[in-house]
C-alpha angles and dihedrals in degrees: 000000000000114000087219089062123082112275127214090240130031120265108244125237112279131194102240104163143003131217127188089350094305123118118234115208130196130186094229144093127275115278140206121212096226106089091204090066132072137191126236126197106231100177139341138189098058110154107244098317120203107185143347141210133185125248089181143312110332088357116108135170114210129188117224106213100208105031095049089229129136106212126200118219111199119184089341095309120117104223111229096224113068120227088225138009119191135172111258140178099235099178112135108319096357126100140080099338126158132035135181130173121212103238090186091065124077125066090105094326124100117273106233124210121195120207133185119197145155116246123215117266114244093264091055098043099056119170096312112083108182097221101011084236115102114068096150119093121219139042106326136194113209134183117215135180117235108224129164095336095316138094109232142165098041118204121191109228103170140009125200105191120223114254117255089253097052113213108156096222135118093024093149109195111180112142125196135178103221130218085256089060092246126127118251121197128176120211125182129218093275087230094290113095099183107125138066092268086071089047093256116137098232138149090219116113118255105269099203096263135124092032148133102207124206113194138155122258087263094054099257126133108275119245111261097028109153101229137057140207116022090000097050092119094049121107095176139355144191097075120149094195136322138194098178142056134155142163122240104243090213101049102017089231123143126244130182144182122231131196119227123212097252098326141036111037106188146210110207137193102221120206129176110296093012116173110202091198103236125178099014094053136016120182124358111350095210094056116093100251109216089183100061099025087215133118111231116239113195090206089062091071119098107245104202115213087344088283103097110118119196119196132172120263114263091224136008134196103210089206113051113242097171098256111209131162120038121189139172111217100228091185140074093217092110091045133288090268088072099039113128091356123138125253124190131184132204132211102213101051105020092235127152114209124204124207134182117213127233121253094269091045091228094111144014125276101241130167142162114025091353096054088101089062092244136101099214092178137016090251091063090062096062096096093054098043106110098174141003141199100041094135114232106345116218107168141006123200140167111236127220085260090062096246127125117256124198125199115198147153089249100148093056100057096083090065093065113090119222115281091021120116115235091237090055098057101049139061101228091209091059123108091209092086109093131192142202141208120227129190124209113213140162112269091236097046 
């Protein structure tokens, strides 16, 4: 269904821009700036989705953060029966989070689906375990087989224990299958930056946090990982929290997004052994940071095994917007001017940002007011805003058809009053927050 066409129900008000700290609402659909492109509504009414992955054309699996269900959306219809239902701790940022489907399986081999979710703490679980399956406690990465509309034969690949002072924040959860066929998973600091992976000189053991993991499909440390010992499964460290990772289809190199505390959301070029710097530095180290009042000293970072490599972010939002999905458009279906370019979404404003890469594809092609790699104000972002009004963006993917798909909490935005942050007007463990999937296509497709 084209968004530009009349819908059976009205589109709710959405916060699509802000000026001088005041939200501006409009009773209309999301928009993209490029007049040669249009937006289609693929599905709506998903209960607080978190991420999505494609089984095939017009066939999508979506995780519902709070219900613990994996829903299948077939030809735009949300099938009533979930393909999986697990017990989750859905408080705040916990729940059923990441999903990835092994596109190299199939053709007579099992199709594998990878899921990352937060299990209930003992006090929440009680005696009734929904599937009599999960006995571990923490953030878990499982591998399942997809068979006849169900996820079966679970295998635990990785466990990130909850901190002693359980908080249910900064769980991360994005899962990728890399060009090297290994599994990549990003995990935040879980709200407790107390070990060397958060650049704190501490005698405490690494607790599995602030990591990009690289493991085999059987859960072993991948060959070529930079660290040893308790960090053998780490590919990179020093992340505060992340909701986005993707591989450049041209170079095969990894990029991520990272959320700052109340300033300095980042886009990062992530190489083997990368140290993102948290919590010693957030944002550009050479910019006078009025937030921390501290001068960054590169020698203050914890260089694990002599292999930790800090590098500056490739782009910074000075004001944190909750950047989420990041995706390279490995397709020319929206026009060759977008092919292999980078798209990033944010949670707070529902914006999609579009970036070209430099000739070496190790950084972004930025000019004008963004040549310093920082958006100091909202006005400076205007040239890189590709679309607006998508609600609270959670995930961005390229479908088998080559078009760009956006998963967001679109239906919920109208319940936020002006000047109220989205996170302040919702209980994130509620099932009353619904989401939608949009598809961006050429008008003449």
